[in-house]
N, C-alpha and C positions, 0 to 999 in steps of 0.2 A: 521720543515716541510722538508721532503725530497725534493731535488732540482727538481725532475721531477713530483711532485704532482701538480694537477690542483685544485686550491683552490675552485673555484665556483662549479666544478663538485663534489668535495668531500662534500661540504655543501649540494648540492642537493641530493646526495646519503644518507647522514645522515638524511635529512628531510624525504626522502622516507622510510627509515628504521624505523623512529620514527612513521610515519603514520601507517605502518604495525603493529607495536607493540601496538599502542594506537588508535585503530579504534574510530573515532569520535572526534579526537583531534581538537582544535581550533587554530587560528592564534596566540593568546596570549600564549597558552601553548607551541607551537613550539618555540616561541621567548624565553620563560623561560627555556625550556629544553636544547636548543642548544646555548643559550646566543647570539641570533641574534637580530639585529635591526628590527624594524617593517617593514621598506621598503625592507630589504633583505629577511626576512621570507616571506613577501607577494609576492615578485618577484619569489622566488623559488617555492612556493606553486602554484602560477598562471601558471608558466611554466609547472610544473608536471601535472596540471589539463588540460592544453591545449594539452598536449601530451597523455592524457587519462591514465596516470599511476595512478592517483588518481581522485576522484570525490568529489563534495561538496554538502552537504545538509544543507541549511540555513548557519550556521556558522561553521559547522563541516566537517572535511575531512576524507575520507575513501579510502582504497586501492582498486584499480580495478584489481582483480585477473585474469580477462580475459586476460589481457596483458601478464601474465606470465604462464597461463595455458589454452590454447585454447580449451581443451576438456570440459571446463565448459560451452561451448555453448550448449551442449546437457544436459539439466538439467531437473529434474523431477518437478512435481507439488510442492513437499515439499520444493523445494529450494526458494519458495517465502518467506520462513522463514528466509532466509539470508538477506532480505531487512532491512536496518537500520531505514528508515524513519517511518515505522509503530510503532516502539518503541517510537519515539518522539510524535506521535499522541496520543498513548495510555496514555503516562505519562502526556500529557497536559490535556486531557479530563478526565482522572482518571475513565474510564469505560472500561469494557471488549471490546476488539477491534478485528475485524475480516476482513479477505479478502476471497472472494469466487469467483469461476469461474463456467462457464457453462460446463456441460458434458451431452449431450443429453437433456433430460427434467429435469435433476437434477442440484442442486447447490452443488458444492463440496468445502469444506473448505480447503483453502491452507495456511492460517495463522490464529492463534488464540492466543491472549494475555489476561491474567487475572492479577489482582493486585498481586504483586507489579510491573508488566510489565517489568520484567527483562529477562524472557526467554519464549520461545514458549511453548504453551500447545500441545506438539507433539501428545499426545493421542487423541486429537480432530481433528487433521489434517487428511483429507480424509473423515470426516463425511459428509453424504449426506442428502439432503431434497429436496422436490419438489420445483421447481422454484417459483411457485405462492404462496408458503406458507410463504415467508419471504421478508423483505425489500431488502435484498441483491439480491435475484433472480428477484424480480419485477423491480428493478432499472436497472438491466442488460437488461431484456426483453424490457423495455421502450426505451432503447437507441440503440437497434440493428437496423441495416438497414433492409429493407423489405426482401432482399434476404436471410438474415440469420434468420430473425424473423419467416417467414412463415413456413419453415419446422419444426421449434420447436413448434410453437403454434398449428399446425395441429395435433401433436402427444400428446399434453398435455391433461390430464384429471384433473379436478379441485377437486380432493378428499380433504376433510378437514383434517387439523391437530388438530384444535380446532373449537369451534362453531363460532369463529370470522373469520375463513378463507374464502376468496372469493370462491364462488361456482357458481355464475351466469356468464356465459361466456361473455354475452353482456356487463354487468356491468364491468367485468374485463378489457375488451378492452378499455372502457372509462377511467377506473382507470389508465391504463398504459399511456394514452394520458396526463392525468393530471400530472402524475409523470414526464413525459418528459418535460412538460412545467415548472414544479417547479424545476426540476433538482435534486430532491431527492425523496426517498421513505420512508414511515413510516409504520412500522409493529406494529399494536395495538393488541398485544396478539394473533396474527394469527397463530403462530407456537407453542408457549409455553405460557400457561396461566400464567399471572403475569409478563411477560417480554415484554417490548417494544423495538423497534429497529429503528434506523435511518440509511439510507444507501445512498451513492452517487456512481456514476460510476467512474471507473478508465479507462483512455484512453491511447492508444498508437497510434501515427500517426492518431489521430482524430477518432479512432474506439474504441468502448468499448471492453475491454478485461477482466474486472473483476469488482468487487464492493468492496467498503470499508465501514464498518459499525461499530457502537457501539451498545451495548445492555445492558440493565439495568432493575432492577425492575420498574414496571409501575410508581410508585410514584416519581422516579428520572427523568423521561422523561415526562414532561407535554407538552401540546399543545402550551404553551407560550414560551417554550425554544427550540422547534424543529428547528426553523429557525437558531437560534444561533449555535446549534450543527451541522446542515447541512453546515453552512458557514465554521466552523472549519474543518469539514471533507473534504470539497472541497479544502481547502488549503493543507490538508494532501494528498489528491488524486493527486494534482499537484506535490507534492514532490515525491510521489511514481513513477509517470510517469517520472520525471526527472532522478530518480535513475535507473529505468528500461532502459531508453534510453541511460544513461551513460554506463551501463553494456552491453546493447545490447545482452542479453542472454535469456530473457524470451519472448516467442512468444504467 
């Protein structure tokens, strides 16, 4: 080692470079790659995380590129595809996984993953449907505050996508209240015949900004397993929120 090298700084930079190369690396993998003790690797990772150079999702570490490229603060809808946590959710549940946001009275897909859940289905990003026609749209509507809700609902028309789509405005308002109480929405072939969907809200600073959902053939989502799926989605939603707030780039 050169006489003027700072050993701890060098190790920290090596860890940072390794996280950059191996997005989603774990503590054990850092130990093995760099031949570090558990305590040293943990201290270095924790310090880098506290300084916002990296961020952690469950047991995995990722590079926070905002620290090196401030222009990333102005990102498009498609950049939801850069979130890592949704991949973990999809791989855990083994069902097609979606993130959607509100645009006027439409739901816009911002991330879509299908098996084997390794890459984004870019051709589906940007697809639109009416908010009332899917669990994604309904769960967002149900969790909007009145100031944001009223301008949207006043412009909505409940045209059907299938024979199962809600068309009664009074019943729909009641349905949204039930969704808010339950914390999740269930789409029973309301947008696509043969497909069921379960969705939960995604929050940032306690305000709903999007929805997270899985969709599958009707026989794979029964009424007996909806609550289990919703519970797993809520865990995933919290991970997405943590990742967004760590990056502080999606508004």
